[in-house]
C-alpha positions in Angstrom: -40.7 -104.3 -153.2 -42.5 -107.0 -151.2 -39.2 -108.2 -149.9 -38.3 -104.8 -148.6 -41.6 -104.4 -146.8 -41.3 -107.9 -145.3 -37.7 -107.1 -144.3 -38.7 -103.8 -142.6 -41.6 -105.5 -140.8 -39.3 -108.2 -139.6 -36.8 -105.6 -138.4 -39.5 -103.6 -136.6 -40.7 -106.9 -135.0 -37.2 -107.7 -133.8 -36.8 -104.3 -132.3 -40.2 -104.5 -130.5 -39.5 -107.9 -129.1 -37.1 -106.5 -126.4 -39.5 -103.8 -125.5 -42.4 -106.1 -124.8 -40.9 -109.5 -123.9 -37.1 -109.3 -123.4 -35.0 -108.0 -120.6 -36.1 -104.6 -119.3 -39.5 -105.1 -120.9 -42.5 -102.9 -120.0 -44.0 -105.8 -117.9 -40.8 -106.2 -115.9 -40.5 -102.4 -115.3 -44.1 -102.4 -114.0 -43.4 -105.3 -111.7 -40.2 -103.6 -110.4 -42.1 -100.3 -109.8 -44.8 -102.2 -107.8 -42.0 -103.9 -105.8 -40.4 -100.5 -105.1 -43.7 -99.0 -104.0 -44.2 -101.9 -101.6 -40.7 -101.7 -100.2 -41.1 -97.9 -99.7 -44.3 -98.4 -97.8 -42.7 -101.1 -95.6 -39.7 -98.9 -95.0 -42.0 -96.0 -93.9 -43.8 -98.3 -91.5 -40.5 -99.6 -90.0 -39.0 -96.1 -89.8 -42.1 -95.0 -87.8 -41.7 -98.0 -85.5 -38.0 -97.3 -85.0 -38.7 -93.6 -84.2 -41.3 -94.7 -81.6 -38.8 -97.2 -80.1 -36.1 -94.6 -80.1 -38.3 -92.1 -78.3 -39.2 -94.7 -75.7 -35.5 -95.5 -75.1 -34.7 -91.8 -74.6 -37.6 -91.5 -72.1 -36.3 -94.6 -70.2 -32.8 -93.2 -70.2 -33.6 -89.7 -69.1 -36.9 -89.6 -67.4 -38.3 -91.3 -64.3 -41.9 -90.9 -65.4 -41.6 -93.4 -68.2 -39.9 -95.9 -65.9 -42.6 -95.4 -63.2 -45.4 -95.8 -65.7 -43.9 -99.0 -67.1 -43.4 -100.5 -63.6 -46.9 -99.7 -62.6 -48.5 -101.1 -65.7 -46.3 -104.2 -66.3 -45.4 -105.2 -62.8 -48.4 -103.9 -60.9 -46.3 -102.0 -58.3 -47.7 -99.1 -56.2 -46.2 -96.3 -54.2 -46.2 -96.2 -50.4 -49.4 -95.1 -48.8 -51.3 -95.9 -52.0 -54.3 -98.2 -52.2 -54.6 -100.4 -55.3 -58.1 -101.1 -56.6 -58.5 -103.8 -59.2 -61.8 -103.5 -61.1 -63.1 -106.6 -62.8 -65.8 -106.2 -65.5 -68.6 -108.7 -65.3 -69.6 -110.3 -68.6 -73.3 -110.3 -69.1 
């Protein structure tokens, strides 16, 4: 009788080994779920960035307002008959 109980306990332990320690264990599944969640968050952030860049490209291709704004801000250009005022903040 004791041999049967011992054999059953050994068999249950062998079956539980893969669940807790072996390949596809609970620990590994949790790590993979965390990695998937991290990747999904990064993909969302990159998708939002790509959408913003795509919208900016469409503005630059089809609208003159975006080009004018970019030229004014980045190159400091002004239109004819405009006066440019550069305000410098004094540090106290």
